[in-house]
C-alpha atoms as a printed R data frame, in Angstrom:
    type eleno elety resid chain resno       x        y       z
1   ATOM     1    CA   MET     A     1  44.335 -270.936  56.895
2   ATOM     2    CA   ILE     A     2  42.716 -273.369  54.446
3   ATOM     3    CA   ASP     A     3  42.604 -272.959  50.671
4   ATOM     4    CA   SER     A     4  43.738 -269.571  49.453
5   ATOM     5    CA   ILE     A     5  43.056 -265.963  50.226
6   ATOM     6    CA   ARG     A     6  43.345 -263.267  47.587
7   ATOM     7    CA   ILE     A     7  43.290 -259.731  48.814
8   ATOM     8    CA   ILE     A     8  43.252 -256.957  46.220
9   ATOM     9    CA   ASP     A     9  43.913 -253.272  46.844
10  ATOM    10    CA   SER     A    10  44.796 -252.672  50.454
11  ATOM    11    CA   VAL     A    11  44.279 -253.845  53.958
12  ATOM    12    CA   VAL     A    12  44.675 -251.271  56.706
13  ATOM    13    CA   VAL     A    13  45.163 -252.748  60.136
14  ATOM    14    CA   LYS     A    14  44.946 -250.404  63.105
15  ATOM    15    CA   ASP     A    15  44.787 -251.297  66.758
16  ATOM    16    CA   SER     A    16  42.953 -254.632  66.633
17  ATOM    17    CA   VAL     A    17  41.661 -257.102  64.037
18  ATOM    18    CA   ARG     A    18  38.589 -259.157  64.703
19  ATOM    19    CA   ILE     A    19  37.986 -262.022  62.284
20  ATOM    20    CA   ILE     A    20  35.009 -264.293  62.780
21  ATOM    21    CA   ASP     A    21  34.470 -267.707  61.220
22  ATOM    22    CA   SER     A    22  36.397 -267.279  57.984
23  ATOM    23    CA   VAL     A    23  39.982 -267.443  59.168
24  ATOM    24    CA   HIS     A    24  41.348 -269.859  61.722
25  ATOM    25    CA   VAL     A    25  44.689 -268.903  63.215
26  ATOM    26    CA   LYS     A    26  46.269 -271.293  65.666
27  ATOM    27    CA   ASP     A    27  49.583 -270.582  67.353
28  ATOM    28    CA   SER     A    28  50.691 -268.777  64.257
29  ATOM    29    CA   VAL     A    29  51.190 -265.085  64.845
30  ATOM    30    CA   HIS     A    30  52.857 -264.021  68.075
31  ATOM    31    CA   PHE     A    31  53.643 -260.351  68.522
32  ATOM    32    CA   VAL     A    32  55.610 -258.889  71.429
33  ATOM    33    CA   ASP     A    33  55.496 -255.088  71.867
34  ATOM    34    CA   SER     A    34  53.526 -253.634  68.955
35  ATOM    35    CA   LEU     A    35  53.054 -254.039  65.217
36  ATOM    36    CA   ASP     A    36  51.621 -251.147  63.252
37  ATOM    37    CA   VAL     A    37  50.862 -251.936  59.606
38  ATOM    38    CA   LYS     A    38  49.755 -249.017  57.448
39  ATOM    39    CA   ASP     A    39  48.950 -248.564  53.773
40  ATOM    40    CA   SER     A    40  48.892 -251.696  51.661
41  ATOM    41    CA   VAL     A    41  49.512 -255.369  52.206
42  ATOM    42    CA   SER     A    42  49.630 -257.381  49.006
43  ATOM    43    CA   ILE     A    43  49.172 -261.134  49.453
44  ATOM    44    CA   LYS     A    44  49.303 -263.226  46.344
45  ATOM    45    CA   ASP     A    45  48.526 -266.873  45.764
46  ATOM    46    CA   SER     A    46  47.883 -269.040  48.741
47  ATOM    47    CA   VAL     A    47  49.448 -268.308  52.084
48  ATOM    48    CA   VAL     A    48  49.834 -270.981  54.715
49  ATOM    49    CA   VAL     A    49  50.688 -269.426  58.052
50  ATOM    50    CA   LYS     A    50  51.613 -271.917  60.708
51  ATOM    51    CA   ASP     A    51  54.143 -270.925  63.341
52  ATOM    52    CA   SER     A    52  55.718 -268.881  60.606
53  ATOM    53    CA   VAL     A    53  55.509 -265.219  61.520
54  ATOM    54    CA   ARG     A    54  56.853 -265.281  65.029
55  ATOM    55    CA   ILE     A    55  58.612 -262.229  66.391
56  ATOM    56    CA   ILE     A    56  59.990 -262.510  69.909
57  ATOM    57    CA   ASP     A    57  62.418 -259.899  71.235
58  ATOM    58    CA   SER     A    58  63.591 -259.489  67.673
59  ATOM    59    CA   VAL     A    59  64.805 -255.936  68.009
60  ATOM    60    CA   ASN     A    60  66.695 -255.883  71.289
61  ATOM    61    CA   VAL     A    61  69.214 -253.067  71.587
62  ATOM    62    CA   LYS     A    62  70.796 -253.186  75.034
63  ATOM    63    CA   ASP     A    63  74.381 -252.379  75.899
64  ATOM    64    CA   SER     A    64  76.054 -254.596  73.341
65  ATOM    65    CA   VAL     A    65  74.503 -253.470  70.053
66  ATOM    66    CA   HIS     A    66  75.055 -249.939  68.871
67  ATOM    67    CA   VAL     A    67  73.910 -248.120  65.778
68  ATOM    68    CA   VAL     A    68  76.821 -246.575  63.945
69  ATOM    69    CA   ASP     A    69  76.640 -243.489  61.770
70  ATOM    70    CA   SER     A    70  73.287 -242.125  60.709
71  ATOM    71    CA   VAL     A    71  70.321 -244.388  60.087
72  ATOM    72    CA   LYS     A    72  67.856 -243.322  57.413
73  ATOM    73    CA   VAL     A    73  65.237 -245.941  56.626
74  ATOM    74    CA   ARG     A    74  62.774 -244.874  53.973
75  ATOM    75    CA   ASP     A    75  59.715 -246.651  52.618
76  ATOM    76    CA   SER     A    76  60.531 -249.847  54.430
77  ATOM    77    CA   VAL     A    77  61.123 -250.450  58.108
78  ATOM    78    CA   ASN     A    78  61.165 -247.968  60.969
79  ATOM    79    CA   VAL     A    79  62.040 -249.557  64.289
80  ATOM    80    CA   VAL     A    80  61.408 -247.509  67.437
81  ATOM    81    CA   ASP     A    81  61.036 -249.505  70.652
82  ATOM    82    CA   SER     A    82  58.764 -251.920  68.808
83  ATOM    83    CA   ILE     A    83  58.112 -252.977  65.233
84  ATOM    84    CA   HIS     A    84  56.606 -250.226  63.160
85  ATOM    85    CA   VAL     A    85  55.966 -251.093  59.522
86  ATOM    86    CA   VAL     A    86  55.153 -248.136  57.290
87  ATOM    87    CA   ASP     A    87  54.062 -248.260  53.649
88  ATOM    88    CA   SER     A    88  53.955 -251.670  52.043
89  ATOM    89    CA   ILE     A    89  54.950 -255.273  52.631
90  ATOM    90    CA   HIS     A    90  54.698 -257.727  49.770
91  ATOM    91    CA   ILE     A    91  54.304 -261.240  51.083
92  ATOM    92    CA   VAL     A    92  54.400 -264.143  48.636
93  ATOM    93    CA   ASP     A    93  53.900 -267.642  49.960
94  ATOM    94    CA   SER     A    94  55.264 -267.705  53.497
95  ATOM    95    CA   ILE     A    95  57.676 -265.848  55.778
96  ATOM    96    CA   HIS     A    96  59.438 -267.487  58.678
97  ATOM    97    CA   VAL     A    97  61.041 -264.980  61.056
98  ATOM    98    CA   VAL     A    98  62.471 -266.276  64.321
99  ATOM    99    CA   ASP     A    99  64.383 -263.957  66.686
100 ATOM   100    CA   SER     A   100  65.942 -261.966  63.882
101 ATOM   101    CA   VAL     A   101  65.573 -258.904  61.737
102 ATOM   102    CA   ASN     A   102  67.398 -258.731  58.431
103 ATOM   103    CA   VAL     A   103  67.598 -255.217  57.075
104 ATOM   104    CA   ILE     A   104  69.846 -254.688  54.072
105 ATOM   105    CA   ASP     A   105  71.397 -251.352  53.088
106 ATOM   106    CA   SER     A   106  69.630 -249.494  55.863
107 ATOM   107    CA   VAL     A   107  70.947 -250.155  59.369
108 ATOM   108    CA   VAL     A   108  74.479 -251.027  60.423
109 ATOM   109    CA   THR     A   109  75.012 -252.378  63.932
110 ATOM   110    CA   ARG     A   110  78.311 -253.063  65.656
111 ATOM   111    CA   ASP     A   111  79.175 -254.817  68.868
112 ATOM   112    CA   PRO     A   112  81.248 -252.890  71.456
113 ATOM   113    CA   GLU     A   113  84.192 -255.193  70.696
114 ATOM   114    CA   TYR     A   114  84.478 -253.403  67.343
115 ATOM   115    CA   PHE     A   115  85.398 -250.232  69.276
116 ATOM   116    CA   LEU     A   116  86.909 -251.582  72.483
117 ATOM   117    CA   GLY     A   117  88.592 -254.868  71.667
118 ATOM   118    CA   LYS     A   118  87.768 -258.162  73.302
119 ATOM   119    CA   CYS     A   119  86.421 -258.396  76.849
120 ATOM   120    CA   SER     A   120  88.271 -261.319  78.439
121 ATOM   121    CA   GLN     A   121  89.407 -262.788  81.739
122 ATOM   122    CA   GLU     A   122  92.601 -260.758  81.419
123 ATOM   123    CA   ASN     A   123  90.880 -257.356  81.340
124 ATOM   124    CA   LYS     A   124  87.647 -257.977  83.243
125 ATOM   125    CA   GLY     A   125  86.718 -255.052  85.481
126 ATOM   126    CA   VAL     A   126  88.410 -252.599  83.102
127 ATOM   127    CA   LEU     A   127  86.597 -249.433  81.995
128 ATOM   128    CA   LYS     A   128  87.028 -248.234  78.416
129 ATOM   129    CA   SER     A   129  85.378 -245.556  76.321
130 ATOM   130    CA   ALA     A   130  84.732 -244.906  72.647
131 ATOM   131    CA   ILE     A   131  83.156 -242.201  70.506
132 ATOM   132    CA   ILE     A   132  79.920 -243.627  69.111
133 ATOM   133    CA   GLN     A   133  77.457 -241.450  67.214
134 ATOM   134    CA   ASP     A   134  79.589 -238.402  68.126
135 ATOM   135    CA   GLU     A   135  79.159 -239.171  71.819
136 ATOM   136    CA   ARG     A   136  81.678 -240.591  74.264
137 ATOM   137    CA   ARG     A   137  80.321 -243.744  75.881
138 ATOM   138    CA   TYR     A   138  81.836 -245.817  78.666
139 ATOM   139    CA   PHE     A   139  81.778 -249.607  79.054
140 ATOM   140    CA   PHE     A   140  82.893 -252.086  81.688
141 ATOM   141    CA   CYS     A   141  84.292 -255.499  80.897
142 ATOM   142    CA   ASP     A   142  81.850 -257.168  83.270
143 ATOM   143    CA   GLU     A   143  83.515 -259.531  85.729
144 ATOM   144    CA   GLY     A   144  80.516 -261.850  85.876
145 ATOM   145    CA   THR     A   145  79.569 -262.221  82.214
146 ATOM   146    CA   VAL     A   146  82.965 -261.286  80.722
147 ATOM   147    CA   MET     A   147  81.084 -259.125  78.219
148 ATOM   148    CA   TRP     A   148  81.109 -255.378  77.651
149 ATOM   149    CA   ARG     A   149  78.241 -253.518  79.323
150 ATOM   150    CA   ALA     A   150  77.371 -249.838  79.443
151 ATOM   151    CA   ALA     A   151  78.659 -248.052  82.554
152 ATOM   152    CA   SER     A   152  76.553 -245.533  84.474
153 ATOM   153    CA   ASN     A   153  77.884 -242.034  85.170
154 ATOM   154    CA   VAL     A   154  78.425 -242.783  88.851
155 ATOM   155    CA   GLU     A   155  80.292 -246.002  87.971
156 ATOM   156    CA   VAL     A   156  82.542 -244.015  85.635
157 ATOM   157    CA   ASN     A   157  83.402 -241.394  88.255
158 ATOM   158    CA   ASN     A   158  83.810 -243.991  91.020
159 ATOM   159    CA   TYR     A   159  86.228 -245.907  88.800
160 ATOM   160    CA   PHE     A   160  88.411 -242.856  88.157
161 ATOM   161    CA   VAL     A   161  88.182 -241.739  91.801
162 ATOM   162    CA   LYS     A   162  89.617 -245.112  92.809
163 ATOM   163    CA   LYS     A   163  92.384 -244.904  90.198
164 ATOM   164    CA   SER     A   164  93.249 -241.312  91.162
165 ATOM   165    CA   ALA     A   165  93.836 -242.373  94.803
166 ATOM   166    CA   VAL     A   166  93.639 -238.820  96.205
167 ATOM   167    CA   THR     A   167  94.866 -238.551  99.802
168 ATOM   168    CA   LYS     A   168  95.999 -234.940 100.172
169 ATOM   169    CA   PHE     A   169  95.798 -231.431  98.712
170 ATOM   170    CA   VAL     A   170  98.380 -230.496  96.078
171 ATOM   171    CA   ARG     A   171  99.217 -227.065  94.707
172 ATOM   172    CA   LEU     A   172  96.832 -225.947  91.982
173 ATOM   173    CA   ASP     A   173  99.634 -224.428  89.895
174 ATOM   174    CA   SER     A   174 101.488 -227.776  89.934
175 ATOM   175    CA   VAL     A   175  98.455 -229.513  88.390
176 ATOM   176    CA   ALA     A   176  97.926 -226.787  85.772
177 ATOM   177    CA   GLY     A   177 101.646 -226.926  85.003
178 ATOM   178    CA   ILE     A   178 101.613 -230.587  83.931
179 ATOM   179    CA   LEU     A   179  98.682 -230.343  81.509
180 ATOM   180    CA   ALA     A   180  99.668 -232.232  78.358
181 ATOM   181    CA   GLU     A   181  98.722 -231.618  74.736
182 ATOM   182    CA   GLY     A   182  95.031 -232.347  74.158
183 ATOM   183    CA   GLU     A   183  94.173 -232.469  77.870
184 ATOM   184    CA   ARG     A   184  91.695 -230.114  79.497
185 ATOM   185    CA   LEU     A   185  91.488 -229.041  83.127
186 ATOM   186    CA   VAL     A   186  88.402 -228.267  85.199
187 ATOM   187    CA   VAL     A   187  89.079 -226.387  88.447
188 ATOM   188    CA   VAL     A   188  86.459 -225.928  91.188
189 ATOM   189    CA   ILE     A   189  87.624 -223.889  94.186
190 ATOM   190    CA   ARG     A   190  86.280 -221.876  97.064
191 ATOM   191    CA   HIS     A   191  86.462 -218.092  96.696
192 ATOM   192    CA   ALA     A   192  89.256 -216.091  98.353
193 ATOM   193    CA   GLU     A   193  88.954 -214.642 101.860
194 ATOM   194    CA   ARG     A   194  85.962 -212.539 102.900
195 ATOM   195    CA   ASN     A   195  84.954 -210.970 106.189
196 ATOM   196    CA   THR     A   196  82.594 -212.775 108.572
197 ATOM   197    CA   ASP     A   197  79.426 -211.761 106.712
198 ATOM   198    CA   SER     A   198  78.384 -214.642 104.423
199 ATOM   199    CA   ALA     A   199  75.632 -212.815 102.504
200 ATOM   200    CA   ALA     A   200  75.711 -212.995  98.699
201 ATOM   201    CA   GLY     A   201  76.653 -209.314  98.476
202 ATOM   202    CA   THR     A   202  79.712 -209.653 100.697
203 ATOM   203    CA   PRO     A   203  82.903 -208.873  98.710
204 ATOM   204    CA   LEU     A   204  86.419 -210.143  99.214
205 ATOM   205    CA   ASN     A   205  88.366 -208.350 101.901
206 ATOM   206    CA   ALA     A   206  91.786 -206.814 101.157
207 ATOM   207    CA   ASN     A   207  93.555 -210.047 102.078
208 ATOM   208    CA   GLY     A   208  91.266 -212.024  99.761
209 ATOM   209    CA   VAL     A   209  92.016 -209.714  96.832
210 ATOM   210    CA   GLN     A   210  95.724 -210.240  97.408
211 ATOM   211    CA   GLN     A   211  95.290 -214.021  97.725
212 ATOM   212    CA   ALA     A   212  93.473 -214.231  94.389
213 ATOM   213    CA   LYS     A   213  96.000 -212.056  92.553
214 ATOM   214    CA   GLU     A   214  98.934 -214.037  93.907
215 ATOM   215    CA   LEU     A   215  97.343 -217.309  92.872
216 ATOM   216    CA   GLY     A   216  96.779 -215.844  89.408
217 ATOM   217    CA   GLY     A   217 100.471 -215.006  89.199
218 ATOM   218    CA   LYS     A   218 101.337 -218.638  89.943
219 ATOM   219    CA   LEU     A   219  98.949 -219.737  87.177
220 ATOM   220    CA   ALA     A   220 100.424 -217.434  84.519
221 ATOM   221    CA   SER     A   221 101.005 -219.463  81.342
222 ATOM   222    CA   ASN     A   222 100.022 -219.721  77.700
223 ATOM   223    CA   LEU     A   223  96.980 -221.823  78.609
224 ATOM   224    CA   GLU     A   224  93.609 -220.336  77.740
225 ATOM   225    CA   TYR     A   225  91.208 -219.935  80.685
226 ATOM   226    CA   HIS     A   226  87.464 -219.424  80.875
227 ATOM   227    CA   TYR     A   227  85.777 -218.470  84.149
228 ATOM   228    CA   GLY     A   228  82.498 -219.312  85.840
229 ATOM   229    CA   ALA     A   229  81.165 -218.509  89.298
230 ATOM   230    CA   SER     A   230  78.095 -218.340  91.465
231 ATOM   231    CA   GLY     A   231  76.089 -215.133  91.533
232 ATOM   232    CA   SER     A   232  77.882 -213.902  94.673
233 ATOM   233    CA   ILE     A   233  80.136 -210.873  94.411
234 ATOM   234    CA   ARG     A   234  83.059 -212.620  96.125
235 ATOM   235    CA   THR     A   235  83.148 -215.560  93.688
236 ATOM   236    CA   GLN     A   236  82.970 -213.219  90.689
237 ATOM   237    CA   GLN     A   237  85.742 -211.090  92.205
238 ATOM   238    CA   THR     A   238  87.860 -214.188  92.817
239 ATOM   239    CA   CYS     A   239  87.784 -214.995  89.102
240 ATOM   240    CA   ARG     A   240  88.578 -211.428  88.085
241 ATOM   241    CA   TYR     A   241  91.533 -211.051  90.448
242 ATOM   242    CA   ILE     A   242  92.959 -214.448  89.517
243 ATOM   243    CA   ALA     A   243  92.731 -213.436  85.852
244 ATOM   244    CA   ALA     A   244  94.339 -210.073  86.678
245 ATOM   245    CA   GLY     A   245  97.175 -211.873  88.454
246 ATOM   246    CA   ARG     A   246  97.730 -214.105  85.432
247 ATOM   247    CA   ALA     A   247  97.878 -211.049  83.164
248 ATOM   248    CA   GLY     A   248 100.067 -209.073  85.548
249 ATOM   249    CA   VAL     A   249  97.635 -206.156  85.902
250 ATOM   250    CA   ASP     A   250  95.720 -204.639  88.827
251 ATOM   251    CA   THR     A   251  92.169 -205.524  87.805
252 ATOM   252    CA   LEU     A   252  90.092 -207.040  84.996
253 ATOM   253    CA   ALA     A   253  86.683 -205.588  85.779
254 ATOM   254    CA   ASP     A   254  85.420 -206.291  82.263
255 ATOM   255    CA   LEU     A   255  86.414 -209.986  82.318
256 ATOM   256    CA   SER     A   256  83.654 -212.301  81.079
257 ATOM   257    CA   VAL     A   257  82.627 -214.563  83.976
258 ATOM   258    CA   ASP     A   258  79.707 -216.953  83.427
259 ATOM   259    CA   THR     A   259  77.174 -217.063  86.249
260 ATOM   260    CA   LEU     A   260  76.451 -220.735  86.902
261 ATOM   261    CA   SER     A   261  73.602 -222.442  88.722
262 ATOM   262    CA   HIS     A   262  73.726 -225.214  91.376
263 ATOM   263    CA   MET     A   263  76.548 -223.456  93.204
264 ATOM   264    CA   GLY     A   264  75.447 -224.031  96.804
265 ATOM   265    CA   GLU     A   265  74.611 -226.751  99.321
266 ATOM   266    CA   SER     A   266  70.983 -226.812  98.142
267 ATOM   267    CA   TRP     A   267  72.233 -229.157  95.395
268 ATOM   268    CA   TYR     A   268  72.481 -231.915  98.005
269 ATOM   269    CA   VAL     A   269  69.298 -231.118  99.968
270 ATOM   270    CA   LYS     A   270  66.323 -233.394  99.363
271 ATOM   271    CA   ASP     A   271  64.120 -232.178 102.239
272 ATOM   272    CA   ALA     A   272  64.586 -228.488 103.045
273 ATOM   273    CA   ASP     A   273  62.578 -228.665 106.288
274 ATOM   274    CA   ALA     A   274  64.690 -231.543 107.610
275 ATOM   275    CA   TYR     A   275  67.890 -229.750 106.576
276 ATOM   276    CA   ASN     A   276  66.869 -226.454 108.180
277 ATOM   277    CA   THR     A   277  65.875 -228.215 111.405
278 ATOM   278    CA   ALA     A   278  69.266 -229.930 111.576
279 ATOM   279    CA   THR     A   279  71.342 -226.845 110.725
280 ATOM   280    CA   ASN     A   280  69.409 -224.648 113.159
281 ATOM   281    CA   SER     A   281  70.499 -227.073 115.861
282 ATOM   282    CA   LYS     A   282  74.066 -227.987 114.828
283 ATOM   283    CA   GLY     A   283  75.133 -225.574 112.082
284 ATOM   284    CA   SER     A   284  75.672 -226.201 108.377
285 ATOM   285    CA   TRP     A   285  79.384 -227.192 108.625
286 ATOM   286    CA   TYR     A   286  78.583 -229.863 111.208
287 ATOM   287    CA   VAL     A   287  75.509 -231.257 109.431
288 ATOM   288    CA   LEU     A   288  76.947 -231.323 105.900
289 ATOM   289    CA   SER     A   289  80.231 -232.938 106.939
290 ATOM   290    CA   LYS     A   290  78.436 -235.501 109.117
291 ATOM   291    CA   TRP     A   291  76.303 -236.470 106.107
292 ATOM   292    CA   ALA     A   292  79.259 -236.617 103.706
293 ATOM   293    CA   TYR     A   293  81.413 -238.855 105.894
294 ATOM   294    CA   GLU     A   294  78.896 -240.867 107.914
295 ATOM   295    CA   ASN     A   295  75.591 -240.584 106.019
296 ATOM   296    CA   SER     A   296  73.938 -238.905 109.011
297 ATOM   297    CA   TYR     A   297  70.831 -236.764 108.460
298 ATOM   298    CA   SER     A   298  70.080 -238.959 105.432
299 ATOM   299    CA   SER     A   299  66.426 -237.888 105.383
300 ATOM   300    CA   ALA     A   300  67.552 -234.346 104.543
301 ATOM   301    CA   PHE     A   301  69.934 -235.246 101.701
302 ATOM   302    CA   TYR     A   302  70.170 -237.192  98.462
303 ATOM   303    CA   ASP     A   303  72.448 -240.249  98.288
304 ATOM   304    CA   PHE     A   304  76.034 -239.076  98.592
305 ATOM   305    CA   GLU     A   305  77.989 -240.672  95.705
306 ATOM   306    CA   PRO     A   306  75.302 -240.385  92.990
307 ATOM   307    CA   ARG     A   307  74.626 -236.741  93.868
308 ATOM   308    CA   CYS     A   308  78.301 -235.738  93.837
309 ATOM   309    CA   SER     A   309  78.878 -237.634  90.595
310 ATOM   310    CA   GLU     A   310  75.851 -235.976  89.023
311 ATOM   311    CA   TRP     A   311  77.188 -232.494  89.800
312 ATOM   312    CA   ILE     A   312  80.459 -233.339  88.087
313 ATOM   313    CA   ASP     A   313  78.676 -234.657  84.986
314 ATOM   314    CA   SER     A   314  75.896 -232.082  84.784
315 ATOM   315    CA   VAL     A   315  77.707 -228.888  85.827
316 ATOM   316    CA   ALA     A   316  81.533 -229.082  85.837
317 ATOM   317    CA   ILE     A   317  82.262 -231.086  82.694
318 ATOM   318    CA   PRO     A   318  79.540 -229.439  80.539
319 ATOM   319    CA   PHE     A   319  80.963 -226.034  81.542
320 ATOM   320    CA   SER     A   320  84.380 -227.172  80.308
321 ATOM   321    CA   GLU     A   321  82.870 -228.410  77.046
322 ATOM   322    CA   ARG     A   322  81.028 -225.127  76.470
323 ATOM   323    CA   ALA     A   323  84.139 -223.102  77.285
324 ATOM   324    CA   GLY     A   324  86.302 -225.005  74.813
325 ATOM   325    CA   THR     A   325  89.446 -223.720  76.566
326 ATOM   326    CA   ASP     A   326  92.430 -225.441  78.138
327 ATOM   327    CA   VAL     A   327  91.185 -224.565  81.623
328 ATOM   328    CA   ALA     A   328  87.603 -224.125  82.833
329 ATOM   329    CA   PHE     A   329  87.809 -222.315  86.176
330 ATOM   330    CA   ILE     A   330  84.862 -222.258  88.613
331 ATOM   331    CA   ALA     A   331  84.829 -220.205  91.834
332 ATOM   332    CA   THR     A   332  82.070 -221.157  94.235
333 ATOM   333    CA   HIS     A   333  81.356 -221.886  97.921
334 ATOM   334    CA   ASP     A   334  82.649 -224.177 100.660
335 ATOM   335    CA   LEU     A   335  79.282 -225.845 101.367
336 ATOM   336    CA   LEU     A   336  79.110 -227.109  97.779
337 ATOM   337    CA   ILE     A   337  82.785 -228.071  97.459
338 ATOM   338    CA   MET     A   338  83.370 -229.835 100.790
339 ATOM   339    CA   PRO     A   339  81.286 -232.950  99.917
340 ATOM   340    CA   LEU     A   340  82.882 -233.041  96.448
341 ATOM   341    CA   VAL     A   341  86.388 -233.083  97.934
342 ATOM   342    CA   ALA     A   342  85.285 -235.883 100.260
343 ATOM   343    CA   TYR     A   343  83.923 -237.738  97.222
344 ATOM   344    CA   ILE     A   344  86.926 -237.388  94.879
345 ATOM   345    CA   SER     A   345  89.267 -238.450  97.700
346 ATOM   346    CA   ALA     A   346  87.092 -241.465  98.610
347 ATOM   347    CA   LYS     A   347  86.784 -239.752 102.025
348 ATOM   348    CA   LYS     A   348  90.556 -240.051 102.597
349 ATOM   349    CA   ILE     A   349  90.925 -236.291 103.142
350 ATOM   350    CA   ASP     A   350  89.675 -235.233 106.555
351 ATOM   351    CA   ILE     A   351  87.279 -232.293 106.383
352 ATOM   352    CA   LYS     A   352  85.201 -233.755 109.222
353 ATOM   353    CA   TYR     A   353  84.172 -230.577 110.958
354 ATOM   354    CA   TYR     A   354  81.779 -232.542 113.179
355 ATOM   355    CA   ASP     A   355  84.745 -234.484 114.562
356 ATOM   356    CA   SER     A   356  88.162 -232.957 113.786
357 ATOM   357    CA   LYS     A   357  86.970 -229.348 113.375
358 ATOM   358    CA   LYS     A   358  88.747 -229.297 109.997
359 ATOM   359    CA   TRP     A   359  87.152 -227.317 107.182
360 ATOM   360    CA   LEU     A   360  87.884 -226.329 103.579
361 ATOM   361    CA   ASN     A   361  90.245 -223.367 103.264
362 ATOM   362    CA   TYR     A   362  89.835 -220.404 100.911
363 ATOM   363    CA   LEU     A   363  90.998 -221.068  97.325
364 ATOM   364    CA   ALA     A   364  90.914 -224.834  97.929
365 ATOM   365    CA   GLY     A   365  88.824 -227.433  96.126
366 ATOM   366    CA   PHE     A   366  89.382 -230.038  93.434
367 ATOM   367    CA   ALA     A   367  90.402 -230.356  89.805
368 ATOM   368    CA   ILE     A   368  89.811 -232.874  87.035
369 ATOM   369    CA   VAL     A   369  92.200 -233.538  84.169
370 ATOM   370    CA   LEU     A   370  90.145 -234.692  81.173
371 ATOM   371    CA   LYS     A   371  92.316 -236.777  78.858
372 ATOM   372    CA   PRO     A   372  91.743 -237.308  75.113
373 ATOM   373    CA   ASP     A   373  91.075 -241.040  75.622
374 ATOM   374    CA   GLY     A   374  88.117 -240.231  77.916
375 ATOM   375    CA   SER     A   375  89.896 -241.009  81.186
376 ATOM   376    CA   ARG     A   376  89.788 -238.614  84.136
377 ATOM   377    CA   VAL     A   377  92.291 -237.843  86.882
378 ATOM   378    CA   PHE     A   378  91.058 -236.187  90.073
379 ATOM   379    CA   TYR     A   379  93.095 -233.936  92.370
380 ATOM   380    CA   ALA     A   380  92.355 -232.118  95.607
381 ATOM   381    CA   VAL     A   381  93.931 -228.689  95.059
382 ATOM   382    CA   LYS     A   382  94.946 -225.718  97.160
383 ATOM   383    CA   GLY     A   383  95.687 -222.151  96.139
384 ATOM   384    CA   LEU     A   384  97.159 -221.192  99.509
385 ATOM   385    CA   ASP     A   385  99.711 -222.973 101.689
386 ATOM   386    CA   ALA     A   386  97.045 -225.237 103.224
387 ATOM   387    CA   GLY     A   387  93.923 -226.855 101.821
388 ATOM   388    CA   ARG     A   388  92.219 -226.992 105.215
389 ATOM   389    CA   ILE     A   389  91.606 -224.673 108.126
390 ATOM   390    CA   SER     A   390  90.951 -225.565 111.744
391 ATOM   391    CA   SER     A   391  88.218 -224.061 113.870
C-alpha cells in the first residue's frame, strides 16, 4: 500500500473483497481457514502492510492444548474452528502476527502435563486420565514422540484388558465383595436357566428361579444395586429374583428394572442378510464364536475389538453413571455376552463353540470395577459353579 488510507465509519467485509487498481497487495495477507470480519474496522494514519498480517495454523487445538474452565469471550475474539472476528478491531500502524494468538483475560489453555505430569522415556506407553472440563479424558505417553496424546475409547479398553490379564471365570460374589470405597461395579451376565424355548416371552424355569435367588443371597451386602435388563421376561425375572435373594424374601415383583437397548447379537451384525445366511447353515453359536475368535464371516459383522469396546462405553458404563449406585447390574443374553467375554479376556477364555463346543453358562458374564482414578479392572464372572457349559 502506498501513501495512506483513511477509512471513516465502517467497513463490512463478507465472503470476498475485490479491489481494483487502488490497492496493491503483494504477499501480505495470507489466511488459512476463514476470517469473518463484521461491524467496524477503524484504520487510522498510514498503514503499511507487507508480510505483516500472516496467520498460519494459528489456532491449532489438537491433543496437547486443552481449554480449562469456562471460556466466555465477549466483544472481542470468538474462535471456532477458524478465526471469527466479531464487532470491532482497531488497527493503528501495523500488526505482525506469526503463528500465534495472544488473548488476554479471556482464554486459558493448559498442556496435558499440567494434569498428568511429564511424559518421558521412563513412562512412555503409560495411560493416564484427568478430569478436564468436567469430563474424564485419557492420554497415552506416546512411545514415538514421548508426548501426551489423546487416547481413543478402544485404546483405553484394550489397555485395561491387557492389564487385567483375565484367563478364567471367578465367582461374582468374590468380585463384589472386594469393592473398595469410591469404586463402582458394572456386572453384565446371562439370565438364569430357562426351558428350550428361546422366545422373548419365555420365563425362567423353576431351576432358574432358584439359581437367581441363591446368587442374590451370595450378593447380600450393604452395597446399593440398580438393575437393567433386556425386554425379555427371563432377564427381567433374573434381576427380580437376584434382588429378592439379596433381601431374603420370596419375590420383588415391584422392583424397578430399567429396560435397556442393544441387548442382543444384532449389536455386532453389519449385514443382516449375510448373518442370516450363515446362521441358517451353521447356527448362531457356531457363527458368532467363529467370528469372535477367528474373524470368520467378517462380511456379516463389524470389526471385533472396536465394536465390543463401543458397547462397553456406550451402554454398560453410561448405565452405571445414570444409576449412581455401587453396583449396576445388567441381565441379558448369551449371544451378546459371549463376544464380550472373549474380548475382555483377550480371547484367553475358551468359548469356541465352533471348535471346543464350549458355551457361556447361565448367570455367567463379565464385570468391570471402575476406580476413582479412571482405571478399569475387568473380570470374567460366574454366578454358578462353572462359567461355561459343554454341548
